[in-house]
N, C-alpha and C positions, 0 to 999 in steps of 0.2 A: 313528417316529424312527429316526435312524441316528446312530450315533457313529463317529468315525474319529479314531485315534490313531497319530501317527507315531513315529516313532524311528529311530536310526541316524545321525542328524546328526553333524557336529564339524569339528575342524580339519585338514586335511591338506595336505602339500606338492603342489606341482603334478607332475602324473605320477602321483599316488597313487589310491588308490581308497576308496570308502565303498560300503555297502550299506544302503539306506532300507528301512523296513518300514512298512506301514499296516495296523493291524489294526480291523476293522470289525465292529460289533455293533448289535444292534437288529433293526428289521423291515427285512432286506434281501431285495429280490425275486431270484428265480433269474436273471432277464433284467435285467442291468445294466451299465454301462460305470463303469470305473474310470481314474483318470488321475492322474498326477503334473503339478503345475504350479509355477513358481517365480516369485517377485518380489525383484528386486535393488532397492534404495533409489533412488528417483527414476525408477524404470522401470514399465513395466506388467507385469502378471501375465502369463505366457505359459505354453502348453501344453509340457511336456517331451516327454511320453510318455501314450499310452493304450492301454487294454487292454478287450476286452468278455468276456463271460463264456464264449465259444467261444474264446478265446485270439488273436483276431485284435487284432494291434499296430500302432501308428503312432508316428511319432516326429519332433521337430523336427529340421529339418536339422542344425542346430548340435551335436545330440548323436549322430545316428545313427553307428553304428560304435563309438561310445565307451559308451553306456548300454544297458542291457537291462531292460525290464519285463517282470514275470511276475507271476502269481498263482496262490493255491493256494485253490481255491473250498471245499474241505473246511474249511479253517481260517479262510475270509473274510478272508484276509491277502493285501496286494501288495506287490511288492518293486520295487526299483528298484537294480540293480546299476550302478554308477558308476566306469568306469575311465578311465585317462589323464585325469584332472581337470585343469583348467584355471583360472587365476585369474578369468576371465569366468564360470565356473559358480558363483561366490559368489551364493547368495541364500539366502531361506527358502524352502523346499521344501514344497508343501502337497498333501494327498491329497485326492482328490475321488471321489464316487460319486454316479451319476445313475440314476434308474429311468425309461427312456422312457416306460413304460405313463403316469406320472403327470406326468413332466416335473419332478419333484422332484430336486434336487441338494443333497449334503452336502458339506462341507469340514471338515477336521481343523484343528487350530491352528497346525502348521507345525513345522518343524525346520530349524535354520539349518545350512547348509553353507558353510564359509570355506575358499577353497583360496589358500594363499600361494604366491609366487613364487620 
């Protein structure tokens, strides 16, 4: 079992920055992919950014150039640096970890990010 705990959300003005963290614990395989998703009220959950254990990253087009995903494998922690935030970035941000070998995926409880105009 894997436990994911997000932190770092909050309220910020448009143009501001936030840094989210996701701490993973439990039975974590060395080969895994991690990602940040977000879900706004009335909208579907969407992938914001992903990163694998080799550091390969991918981003949603809406955040490319503004958000940076990273991870510290030694600490089993993933980060999302969010700059130039916009009101449309307001959502609950959720951490995800998947083990390709078993096809098991795990979710955190989410952290609220609110951007005021």
